[in-house]
N, CA, C and O of each residue as an XYZ file, in Angstrom:
728
protein
N       0.785     -1.160     -0.024
C       0.048      0.034      0.013
C       0.957      1.262     -0.038
O       2.015      1.327      0.587
N       0.477      2.233     -0.826
C       1.294      3.540     -0.868
C       1.226      4.220      0.479
O       0.285      4.035      1.251
N       2.220      4.988      0.732
C       2.283      5.675      2.053
C       1.245      6.793      2.057
O       0.620      7.028      3.092
N       1.052      7.439      1.025
C       0.055      8.483      0.944
C      -1.392      7.960      1.088
O      -2.234      8.601      1.718
N      -1.650      6.824      0.511
C      -3.045      6.202      0.675
C      -3.249      5.837      2.183
O      -4.299      6.113      2.762
N      -2.125      5.160      2.838
C      -2.144      4.858      4.267
C      -2.477      6.035      5.112
O      -3.328      5.980      6.000
N      -1.790      7.105      4.822
C      -1.987      8.327      5.729
C      -3.371      8.787      5.631
O      -4.028      9.020      6.645
N      -3.895      8.943      4.312
C      -5.239      9.395      4.084
C      -6.268      8.390      4.720
O      -7.295      8.811      5.253
N      -5.991      7.154      4.656
C      -6.811      6.144      5.210
C      -7.069      6.290      6.728
O      -8.193      6.314      7.231
N      -5.873      6.386      7.417
C      -5.817      6.565      8.758
C      -6.480      7.844      9.197
O      -7.257      7.825     10.152
N      -6.208      8.956      8.543
C      -6.923     10.187      8.818
C      -8.443     10.055      8.736
O      -9.186     10.479      9.621
N      -8.882      9.424      7.585
C     -10.344      9.255      7.417
C     -11.017      8.322      8.426
O     -12.145      8.574      8.849
N     -10.346      7.278      8.799
C     -10.821      6.335      9.778
C     -11.024      7.108     11.188
O     -12.047      7.077     11.872
N      -9.819      7.813     11.475
C      -9.937      8.472     12.770
C     -10.944      9.536     12.835
O     -11.489      9.754     13.918
N     -11.264     10.248     11.761
C     -12.268     11.279     11.700
C     -13.642     10.632     11.791
O     -14.544     11.079     12.499
N     -13.739      9.561     11.034
C     -15.163      8.882     11.073
C     -15.478      8.199     12.352
O     -16.669      8.051     12.628
N     -14.536      7.746     13.200
C     -14.841      7.170     14.404
C     -15.139      8.264     15.475
O     -15.541      7.920     16.586
N     -14.962      9.485     15.182
C     -15.396     10.603     16.052
C     -14.251     11.190     16.922
O     -14.456     11.908     17.900
N     -12.996     10.809     16.461
C     -11.893     11.341     17.136
C     -11.829     12.913     16.821
O     -12.064     13.270     15.667
N     -11.535     13.821     17.755
C     -11.399     15.207     17.518
C     -10.500     15.570     16.350
O      -9.434     14.974     16.195
N     -10.908     16.559     15.499
C     -10.032     16.748     14.318
C      -8.602     17.104     14.607
O      -7.743     16.752     13.798
N      -8.276     17.760     15.672
C      -6.918     18.158     15.957
C      -6.115     16.853     16.175
O      -5.000     16.709     15.674
N      -6.714     15.901     16.941
C      -5.968     14.624     17.270
C      -5.873     13.758     16.011
O      -4.852     13.093     15.835
N      -6.849     13.726     15.150
C      -6.679     12.980     13.968
C      -5.663     13.589     13.018
O      -4.966     12.851     12.322
N      -5.560     14.845     12.967
C      -4.503     15.485     12.082
C      -3.122     15.268     12.836
O      -2.100     15.055     12.184
N      -3.112     15.318     14.047
C      -1.766     15.083     14.888
C      -1.292     13.634     14.637
O      -0.120     13.421     14.327
N      -2.199     12.627     14.769
C      -1.863     11.237     14.646
C      -1.421     11.029     13.229
O      -0.389     10.412     12.965
N      -2.213     11.549     12.314
C      -1.751     11.361     10.840
C      -0.411     11.981     10.493
O       0.311     11.461      9.642
N      -0.078     13.060     11.126
C       1.177     13.829     10.822
C       2.293     13.007     11.507
O       3.407     12.929     10.989
N       2.004     12.421     12.622
C       3.197     11.568     13.258
C       3.348     10.456     12.413
O       4.482     10.118     12.073
N       2.328      9.825     12.017
C       2.564      8.690     11.049
C       3.222      8.999      9.785
O       4.074      8.250      9.308
N       2.820     10.166      9.187
C       3.601     10.571      7.963
C       4.997     10.919      8.220
O       5.822     10.618      7.357
N       5.387     11.524      9.312
C       6.699     11.782      9.629
C       7.602     10.476      9.873
O       8.807     10.438      9.624
N       6.926      9.521     10.341
C       7.534      8.177     10.608
C       7.754      7.549      9.275
O       8.860      7.101      8.974
N       6.666      7.501      8.415
C       6.851      6.893      7.112
C       7.763      7.524      6.206
O       8.483      6.847      5.472
N       7.780      8.881      6.207
C       8.658      9.552      5.165
C      10.153      9.496      5.600
O      11.048      9.713      4.784
N      10.382      9.222      6.806
C      11.726      9.050      7.398
C      12.573     10.372      7.258
O      13.675     10.333      6.712
N      12.108     11.404      7.699
C      12.805     12.742      7.613
C      13.742     12.763      8.911
O      13.346     12.418     10.025
N      15.023     13.208      8.628
C      15.787     13.283      9.942
C      15.254     14.409     10.828
O      14.906     15.509     10.400
N      15.223     14.004     12.168
C      14.655     14.890     13.099
C      15.364     16.260     13.291
O      14.769     17.291     13.603
N      16.645     16.162     13.080
C      17.383     17.357     13.134
C      17.045     18.382     12.016
O      17.173     19.596     12.177
N      16.613     17.816     10.899
C      16.164     18.691      9.859
C      14.778     19.451     10.238
O      14.580     20.637      9.975
N      13.863     18.617     10.880
C      12.693     19.154     11.344
C      12.837     20.237     12.420
O      12.062     21.193     12.454
N      13.815     20.081     13.281
C      14.103     21.123     14.264
C      14.661     22.334     13.697
O      14.374     23.459     14.108
N      15.514     22.074     12.688
C      16.240     23.233     12.017
C      15.152     24.043     11.194
O      15.208     25.272     11.169
N      14.237     23.399     10.572
C      13.173     23.902      9.841
C      12.219     24.811     10.724
O      11.839     25.923     10.358
N      11.882     24.229     11.898
C      11.019     24.917     12.810
C      11.749     26.156     13.375
O      11.103     27.179     13.604
N      13.059     26.093     13.602
C      13.755     27.259     13.980
C      13.827     28.369     13.066
O      13.660     29.531     13.437
N      14.087     28.015     11.813
C      14.331     29.047     10.740
C      12.908     29.557     10.239
O      12.878     30.552      9.514
N      11.795     28.946     10.579
C      10.542     29.509     10.225
C      10.221     30.566     11.254
O       9.462     31.495     10.981
N      10.782     30.433     12.417
C      10.507     31.573     13.428
C      11.625     32.687     13.468
O      11.633     33.551     14.345
N      12.551     32.614     12.481
C      13.621     33.518     12.420
C      13.151     34.985     11.980
O      13.686     35.938     12.546
N      12.249     35.197     11.072
C      11.813     36.513     10.791
C      11.344     37.255     12.136
O      10.219     37.071     12.601
N      12.215     38.037     12.679
C      11.823     38.642     13.944
C      10.614     39.548     13.891
O       9.788     39.439     14.798
N      10.419     40.440     12.915
C       9.238     41.227     12.816
C       7.992     40.464     12.828
O       6.990     40.976     13.326
N       7.956     39.317     12.341
C       6.716     38.481     12.389
C       6.247     38.123     13.790
O       5.078     37.824     14.036
N       7.165     38.167     14.647
C       6.874     37.789     15.970
C       6.102     38.813     16.601
O       5.338     38.498     17.513
N       6.214     40.066     16.205
C       5.526     41.208     16.707
C       3.958     41.142     16.657
O       3.256     41.771     17.448
N       3.471     40.342     15.679
C       2.041     40.266     15.409
C       1.298     39.638     16.522
O       0.329     40.244     16.980
N       1.663     38.421     17.038
C       1.021     37.809     18.092
C       1.305     38.579     19.441
O       0.578     38.414     20.420
N       2.333     39.379     19.449
C       2.661     40.191     20.698
C       1.742     41.363     20.781
O       1.262     41.755     21.844
N       1.495     41.951     19.520
C       0.544     43.083     19.504
C      -0.894     42.618     19.830
O      -1.645     43.295     20.533
N      -1.240     41.438     19.289
C      -2.567     40.981     19.603
C      -2.781     40.678     21.146
O      -3.821     40.936     21.751
N      -1.649     40.095     21.698
C      -1.713     39.892     23.073
C      -1.787     41.186     23.865
O      -2.514     41.231     24.857
N      -1.105     42.199     23.501
C      -1.077     43.422     24.097
C      -2.481     44.139     24.061
O      -2.898     44.805     25.009
N      -3.111     43.961     22.990
C      -4.488     44.438     22.705
C      -5.495     43.773     23.716
O      -6.319     44.428     24.355
N      -5.344     42.356     23.803
C      -6.212     41.685     24.694
C      -5.953     42.036     26.137
O      -6.900     42.109     26.920
N      -4.656     42.267     26.542
C      -4.362     42.620     27.813
C      -4.978     44.004     28.213
O      -5.549     44.203     29.286
N      -4.804     44.909     27.260
C      -5.380     46.267     27.473
C      -6.837     46.211     27.521
O      -7.418     46.963     28.303
N      -7.559     45.334     26.709
C      -8.900     45.243     26.855
C      -9.457     44.657     28.233
O     -10.387     45.183     28.845
N      -8.826     43.579     28.626
C      -9.224     42.993     29.941
C      -8.732     43.831     31.017
O      -9.385     43.811     32.060
N      -7.611     44.624     30.950
C      -7.093     45.441     32.013
C      -7.917     46.683     32.180
O      -7.720     47.372     33.181
N      -8.744     47.008     31.374
C      -9.628     48.274     31.521
C      -9.039     49.525     30.873
O      -9.452     50.651     31.147
N      -8.070     49.286     30.015
C      -7.403     50.438     29.371
C      -8.347     51.081     28.305
O      -8.245     52.256     27.952
N      -9.255     50.223     27.838
C     -10.296     50.797     26.809
C     -11.163     51.890     27.594
O     -11.397     52.968     27.047
N     -11.586     51.639     28.736
C     -12.335     52.620     29.347
C     -11.536     53.927     29.671
O     -12.048     55.034     29.510
N     -10.335     53.764     30.105
C      -9.449     55.011     30.231
C      -9.293     55.765     28.987
O      -9.427     56.988     28.969
N      -8.994     55.028     27.872
C      -8.889     55.748     26.632
C     -10.121     56.436     26.142
O     -10.073     57.476     25.484
N     -11.256     55.813     26.490
C     -12.535     56.553     26.204
C     -12.644     57.740     27.092
O     -13.113     58.773     26.613
N     -12.271     57.709     28.302
C     -12.322     58.825     29.220
C     -11.372     59.984     28.566
O     -11.752     61.154     28.523
N     -10.128     59.569     28.071
C      -9.285     60.605     27.578
C      -9.900     61.207     26.185
O      -9.785     62.389     25.859
N     -10.531     60.265     25.463
C     -11.167     60.829     24.275
C     -12.257     61.664     24.395
O     -12.518     62.501     23.531
N     -13.035     61.480     25.572
C     -14.186     62.260     25.892
C     -13.639     63.613     26.278
O     -14.142     64.625     25.790
N     -12.604     63.683     27.157
C     -12.045     64.999     27.502
C     -11.428     65.737     26.398
O     -11.389     66.966     26.448
N     -10.930     65.071     25.377
C     -10.251     65.833     24.269
C     -11.361     66.208     23.099
O     -11.261     67.257     22.462
N     -12.278     65.392     22.905
C     -13.234     65.720     21.962
C     -14.356     66.676     22.517
O     -14.754     67.664     21.899
N     -14.802     66.291     23.699
C     -15.865     67.204     24.308
C     -17.043     66.339     24.630
O     -17.274     65.326     23.969
N     -17.784     66.714     25.620
C     -18.861     65.919     26.117
C     -20.186     66.623     25.794
O     -20.996     66.874     26.686
N     -20.388     66.927     24.552
C     -21.688     67.569     24.143
C     -22.532     66.455     23.491
O     -22.102     65.314     23.323
N     -23.786     66.875     23.129
C     -24.751     65.894     22.642
C     -24.310     65.451     21.364
O     -24.004     66.258     20.487
N     -24.256     64.163     21.195
C     -24.030     63.477     19.864
C     -22.372     63.280     19.624
O     -21.909     62.963     18.528
N     -21.606     63.502     20.750
C     -20.227     63.401     20.590
C     -19.720     62.019     20.876
O     -18.515     61.787     20.779
N     -20.579     61.089     21.224
C     -20.019     59.730     21.483
C     -19.661     59.000     20.316
O     -18.909     58.034     20.444
N     -20.082     59.315     19.224
C     -19.588     58.791     17.980
C     -18.120     59.166     17.724
O     -17.265     58.325     17.446
N     -17.894     60.429     17.831
C     -16.626     60.979     17.653
C     -15.619     60.503     18.780
O     -14.430     60.314     18.524
N     -16.139     60.328     19.992
C     -15.318     59.617     21.069
C     -14.950     58.200     20.674
O     -13.825     57.761     20.914
N     -15.841     57.514     20.101
C     -15.568     56.120     19.647
C     -14.470     56.171     18.568
O     -13.579     55.323     18.595
N     -14.492     57.119     17.626
C     -13.447     57.014     16.558
C     -12.191     57.550     17.143
O     -11.143     57.044     16.741
N     -12.133     58.517     18.049
C     -10.870     58.967     18.576
C     -10.247     57.861     19.513
O      -9.049     57.582     19.466
N     -11.125     57.260     20.353
C     -10.669     56.174     21.090
C     -10.052     55.012     20.466
O      -9.063     54.437     20.922
N     -10.744     54.654     19.287
C     -10.230     53.715     18.337
C      -8.864     54.067     17.725
O      -8.031     53.185     17.518
N      -8.647     55.298     17.450
C      -7.322     55.772     16.990
C      -6.216     55.567     18.052
O      -5.094     55.131     17.791
N      -6.661     55.935     19.293
C      -5.606     55.760     20.359
C      -5.324     54.350     20.680
O      -4.199     53.987     21.023
N      -6.351     53.532     20.573
C      -6.094     52.075     20.974
C      -5.474     51.398     19.769
O      -4.775     50.403     19.958
N      -5.670     51.848     18.576
C      -5.017     51.163     17.483
C      -3.485     51.587     17.494
O      -2.604     50.874     17.016
N      -3.272     52.753     18.055
C      -1.786     53.116     18.102
C      -1.079     52.276     19.145
O       0.152     52.248     19.163
N      -1.823     51.572     20.037
C      -1.142     50.827     21.021
C      -1.241     49.334     20.733
O      -0.353     48.589     21.151
N      -2.259     48.865     20.052
C      -2.390     47.480     19.853
C      -1.906     46.925     18.426
O      -1.438     45.789     18.348
N      -2.029     47.744     17.312
C      -1.644     47.373     16.038
C      -2.675     46.436     15.305
O      -2.452     46.011     14.172
N      -3.719     46.163     15.954
C      -4.736     45.222     15.375
C      -6.177     45.968     15.260
O      -6.707     46.578     16.189
N      -6.679     45.822     14.041
C      -7.951     46.260     13.783
C      -9.057     45.679     14.515
O      -9.876     46.361     15.132
N      -9.080     44.264     14.437
C     -10.036     43.539     15.238
C      -9.974     43.714     16.725
O     -10.988     43.709     17.423
N      -8.773     43.868     17.189
C      -8.599     44.046     18.717
C      -9.221     45.398     19.111
O      -9.915     45.534     20.119
N      -8.909     46.445     18.201
C      -9.480     47.650     18.460
C     -10.898     47.840     18.471
O     -11.470     48.553     19.296
N     -11.520     47.144     17.471
C     -12.966     47.099     17.402
C     -13.549     46.345     18.618
O     -14.548     46.777     19.192
N     -12.984     45.332     18.966
C     -13.584     44.476     20.080
C     -13.313     45.299     21.421
O     -14.184     45.302     22.292
N     -12.247     45.921     21.580
C     -12.062     46.519     22.962
C     -12.903     47.760     22.954
O     -13.713     47.905     23.870
N     -12.804     48.617     22.073
C     -13.476     49.860     22.106
C     -15.079     49.679     21.876
O     -15.915     50.317     22.516
N     -15.352     48.835     20.993
C     -16.844     48.664     20.601
C     -17.577     48.067     21.791
O     -18.737     48.407     22.023
N     -16.915     47.160     22.574
C     -17.550     46.505     23.676
C     -17.942     47.417     24.780
O     -18.777     47.091     25.623
N     -17.318     48.585     24.767
C     -17.592     49.660     25.868
C     -18.573     50.739     25.286
O     -19.513     51.187     25.941
N     -18.250     51.154     23.880
C     -18.940     52.299     23.426
C     -20.405     51.973     22.756
O     -21.349     52.763     22.771
N     -20.421     50.699     22.183
C     -21.686     50.386     21.662
C     -22.936     50.291     22.721
O     -24.009     50.815     22.422
N     -22.783     49.693     23.809
C     -23.731     49.844     24.853
C     -23.921     51.326     25.355
O     -25.045     51.711     25.678
N     -22.890     52.108     25.417
C     -23.147     53.496     25.849
C     -23.845     54.308     24.774
O     -24.587     55.239     25.086
N     -23.596     53.936     23.395
C     -24.260     54.752     22.523
C     -25.749     54.218     22.375
O     -26.623     54.959     21.924
N     -26.006     52.950     22.756
C     -27.420     52.452     22.703
C     -28.174     53.278     23.972
O     -29.337     53.663     23.852
N     -27.462     53.487     25.082
C     -28.117     54.245     26.159
C     -28.398     55.651     25.823
O     -29.360     56.231     26.326
N     -27.519     56.278     24.915
C     -27.704     57.630     24.475
C     -28.699     57.759     23.381
O     -29.022     58.890     23.017
N     -29.219     56.699     22.818
C     -30.286     56.773     21.870
C     -29.930     56.473     20.468
O     -30.761     56.577     19.566
N     -28.595     56.069     20.249
C     -28.216     55.707     18.920
C     -28.834     54.353     18.586
O     -29.140     53.551     19.467
N     -29.007     54.125     17.279
C     -29.635     52.902     16.858
C     -28.382     51.921     16.955
O     -27.219     52.313     16.869
N     -28.770     50.588     17.145
C     -27.612     49.540     17.268
C     -26.920     49.429     15.963
O     -25.690     49.375     15.946
N     -27.619     49.390     14.854
C     -26.698     49.226     13.555
C     -25.778     50.454     13.293
O     -24.675     50.353     12.756
N     -26.314     51.590     13.708
C     -25.347     52.787     13.473
C     -24.267     52.795     14.403
O     -23.143     53.155     14.053
N     -24.553     52.388     15.675
C     -23.414     52.264     16.701
C     -22.401     51.160     16.232
O     -21.188     51.365     16.261
N     -22.865     50.163     15.866
C     -21.927     49.065     15.424
C     -21.203     49.463     14.217
O     -20.044     49.072     14.084
N     -21.796     50.255     13.245
C     -21.051     50.678     12.103
C     -19.920     51.755     12.501
O     -18.807     51.749     11.974
N     -20.288     52.612     13.412
C     -19.199     53.469     13.858
C     -18.008     52.769     14.430
O     -16.861     53.065     14.096
N     -18.299     51.833     15.299
C     -17.289     51.062     16.006
C     -16.500     50.188     14.967
O     -15.281     50.052     15.068
N     -17.189     49.631     14.022
C     -16.435     48.766     12.986
C     -15.614     49.583     12.045
O     -14.490     49.200     11.720
N     -16.135     50.707     11.588
C     -15.333     51.549     10.665
C     -14.236     52.186     11.356
O     -13.170     52.291     10.750
N     -14.337     52.631     12.545
C     -13.200     53.216     13.329
C     -12.173     52.196     13.803
O     -11.028     52.529     14.109
N     -12.614     50.956     13.852
C     -11.742     49.828     14.215
C     -10.753     49.531     13.086
O      -9.659     49.007     13.296
N     -11.205     49.901     11.851
C     -10.297     49.694     10.739
C      -9.082     50.641     10.735
O      -8.196     50.516      9.890
N      -9.051     51.623     11.723
C      -7.950     52.435     11.838
C      -6.633     51.583     12.369
O      -5.469     51.977     12.302
N      -7.061     50.404     12.878
C      -5.919     49.566     13.360
C      -4.998     49.141     12.242
O      -3.840     48.769     12.432
N      -5.554     49.217     11.128
C      -4.777     48.828      9.837
C      -3.950     49.887      9.263
O      -3.043     49.628      8.472
N      -4.251     51.129      9.657
C      -3.667     52.298      9.037
C      -2.591     52.823     10.071
O      -1.428     53.013      9.716
N      -3.024     53.049     11.361
C      -2.246     53.634     12.382
C      -1.105     52.857     12.752
O      -1.351     51.710     13.126
N       0.138     53.241     12.732
C       1.224     52.370     13.193
C       1.142     52.226     14.643
O       0.684     53.146     15.321
N       1.565     51.104     15.183
C       2.237     50.034     14.516
C       1.047     48.943     13.965
O       0.301     48.338     14.735
N       1.023     48.833     12.719
C      -0.162     48.006     12.043
C       0.499     46.673     11.792
O       1.634     46.568     11.327
N      -0.327     45.599     12.148
C       0.073     44.244     11.847
C       0.128     44.121     10.307
O       1.053     43.522      9.758
N      -0.862     44.689      9.634
C      -0.751     44.605      8.132
C       0.456     45.245      7.456
O       0.985     44.741      6.465
N       0.887     46.418      8.049
C       2.190     47.002      7.560
C       3.294     46.098      7.828
O       4.237     46.048      7.039
N       3.255     45.339      8.935
C       4.499     44.530      9.157
C       4.565     43.315      8.216
O       5.636     42.893      7.781
N       3.350     42.764      7.918
C       3.306     41.737      6.968
C       3.684     42.224      5.593
O       4.434     41.571      4.866
N       3.123     43.448      5.225
C       3.511     43.907      3.908
C       4.991     44.164      3.778
O       5.609     43.807      2.775
N       5.582     44.810      4.836
C       6.974     45.104      4.785
C       7.865     43.819      4.741
O       8.952     43.870      4.167
N       7.458     42.747      5.296
C       8.211     41.599      5.135
C       8.076     40.976      3.896
O       9.075     40.482      3.374
N       6.857     40.920      3.281
C       6.623     40.359      1.958
C       7.315     41.105      0.853
O       7.972     40.514     -0.004
N       7.161     42.406      0.881
C       7.644     43.293     -0.212
C       9.104     43.728      0.045
O       9.678     44.434     -0.784
N       9.702     43.329      1.152
C      11.122     43.830      1.652
C      11.057     45.331      1.650
O      11.988     45.968      1.157
N      10.129     45.868      2.115
C      10.122     47.335      2.419
C      10.535     47.696      3.874
O      10.308     46.895      4.781
N      11.103     48.818      4.098
C      11.469     49.075      5.451
C      10.144     49.396      6.240
O       9.299     50.224      5.903
N      10.118     48.536      7.423
C       8.913     48.730      8.213
C       8.837     50.065      8.953
O       7.760     50.639      9.117
N      10.108     50.592      9.437
C       9.885     51.853     10.030
C       9.467     53.034      9.035
O       8.835     54.025      9.401
N       9.901     52.802      7.740
C       9.418     53.885      6.834
C       7.843     53.627      6.550
O       7.119     54.596      6.326
N       7.366     52.423      6.561
C       5.960     52.217      6.429
C       5.205     52.768      7.601
O       4.115     53.303      7.398
N       5.715     52.676      8.854
C       5.066     53.243      9.947
C       5.026     54.836      9.867
O       4.031     55.483     10.194
N       6.209     55.397      9.398
C       6.112     56.798      9.144
C       5.190     57.245      8.149
O       4.585     58.312      8.252
N       5.051     56.360      7.067
C       4.098     56.757      5.971
C       2.642     56.617      6.459
O       1.767     57.210      5.828
N       2.325     55.892      7.515
C       1.028     55.677      7.970
C       0.495     56.583      9.012
O      -0.682     56.523      9.365
N       1.439     57.511      9.563
C       0.987     58.479     10.642
C      -0.094     59.466     10.102
O      -1.240     59.561     10.542
N       0.476     60.219      9.033
C      -0.404     61.257      8.497
C      -1.786     60.795      7.965
O      -2.829     61.325      8.347
N      -1.744     59.768      7.053
C      -3.082     59.236      6.599
C      -3.964     58.734      7.764
O      -5.177     58.944      7.771
N      -3.349     58.090      8.714
C      -4.053     57.647      9.961
C      -4.800     58.794     10.656
O      -5.969     58.657     11.019
N      -4.110     59.920     10.835
C      -4.733     60.977     11.486
C      -5.794     61.653     10.606
O      -6.842     62.094     11.078
N      -5.484     61.711      9.350
C      -6.451     62.303      8.351
C      -7.804     61.449      8.278
O      -8.908     61.990      8.212
N      -7.614     60.085      8.294
C      -8.802     59.295      8.303
C      -9.556     59.436      9.575
O     -10.787     59.400      9.581
N      -8.853     59.595     10.650
C      -9.592     59.670     11.924
C     -10.360     61.127     11.846
O     -11.076     61.498     12.777
């Protein structure tokens, strides 16, 4: 029996008997590594070199920082700062949401983290102020996209790595457009 057919058969049988997918994939992978007979030192070297691009390591760290800031209550503090800077007049909560998203995006580097952190606080507040739920969600979602423009942006890091462009220059190029979009 061909090795590829054996691996596919093992994966299919494990999946059909109800084994969780991650376990079926793991067992099939271990079987494939055993059958292919790859030197384990080569696998360790490949694993190490795949983690070598240091700027790529910043992405999960920015996501972690965004999550920690959300759980730690930094979103509420940023909303307080934005309220003081924008003003506390009628209808300003939408502007506060956008400005707070800009501040949070400058700290987290992630659009989804920005939307989740700021939106989870401002959407209920906008509902209490009389904003419609779709409008409040649209403001938070569109302002969360600032995480892709305001440095340090995860998308800029990936683009810089793929295109071999200077990441600090990309960050400098994103400051003015990010402020203008805000």
